[in-house]
C-alpha positions as CSV (number, residue, x, y, z in Angstrom):
1,M,130.4,91.7,82.4
2,P,128.8,90.9,85.8
3,I,129.8,92.9,88.8
4,K,131.1,90.6,91.6
5,R,130.5,91.1,95.2
6,I,132.2,89.1,97.9
7,V,129.7,87.4,100.2
8,N,130.8,85.6,103.4
9,P,128.9,82.2,103.5
10,K,128.8,82.3,107.3
11,K,126.8,85.5,107.2
12,L,124.2,84.4,104.7
13,L,121.6,82.8,107.0
14,N,118.4,84.9,107.0
15,S,119.9,87.3,104.4
16,K,117.5,88.8,101.9
17,W,117.9,88.8,98.1
18,T,116.0,90.1,95.1
19,A,116.0,88.3,91.7
20,V,117.0,90.6,88.9
21,S,114.7,88.7,86.5
22,P,111.8,87.3,88.6
23,T,109.9,84.2,87.4
24,N,106.5,83.0,88.6
25,K,106.1,86.2,90.7
26,E,109.1,85.1,92.8
27,K,111.2,88.2,93.2
28,H,112.1,88.3,96.9
29,F,114.1,85.4,98.5
30,M,115.5,84.6,101.9
31,V,118.4,82.3,102.8
32,T,116.7,79.9,105.2
33,K,119.4,77.3,105.6
34,L,123.1,76.7,105.1
35,V,123.6,73.2,103.8
36,L,126.5,71.8,105.8
37,P,129.1,69.6,104.1
38,E,129.5,66.0,105.1
39,L,132.9,66.8,106.6
40,A,133.0,69.6,109.1
41,S,136.4,70.7,107.7
42,D,134.9,71.3,104.2
43,P,133.6,74.8,103.3
44,I,129.9,75.6,103.0
45,T,129.1,75.5,99.3
46,L,125.2,75.3,99.2
47,V,122.4,77.4,100.7
48,E,118.6,77.0,100.7
49,L,116.7,79.9,99.3
50,E,113.0,80.3,99.9
51,A,110.8,82.5,97.8
52,V,108.7,84.9,99.9
53,H,105.7,84.8,97.6
54,S,105.3,81.0,97.1
55,Q,107.5,79.6,99.9
56,R,109.1,77.4,97.2
57,K,112.6,76.3,98.3
58,Q,115.6,75.8,96.1
59,I,119.2,74.8,96.8
60,I,121.9,76.9,95.1
61,V,125.6,77.3,95.2
62,W,126.0,80.3,97.5
63,Q,128.7,81.9,95.1
64,A,125.9,82.5,92.6
65,L,124.6,85.3,94.9
66,N,127.8,87.2,94.0
67,D,126.5,87.8,90.4
68,T,124.7,91.1,90.4
69,N,123.2,90.4,87.0
70,V,121.1,87.7,88.7
71,W,120.8,88.7,92.4
72,L,120.7,92.0,94.3
73,Q,121.3,92.0,98.1
74,G,118.3,93.0,100.1
75,W,114.6,93.3,99.0
76,L,114.4,96.0,96.4
């Protein structure tokens, strides 16, 4: 069972993350952008992660960062 942590989406920008199971030598990531919803009253649901090694960017649902079986906070 995954351990859940509570992450505040407003504090995610520039936060650092480590993939538990790295692929393509992409282990360390940084949140480079909060994807703002179309309506300002809607909550933030997506963030852009950039791999430090390759600079590849991907958009994910920020709640996925709460799953400690996939992501660890900080660069470990």
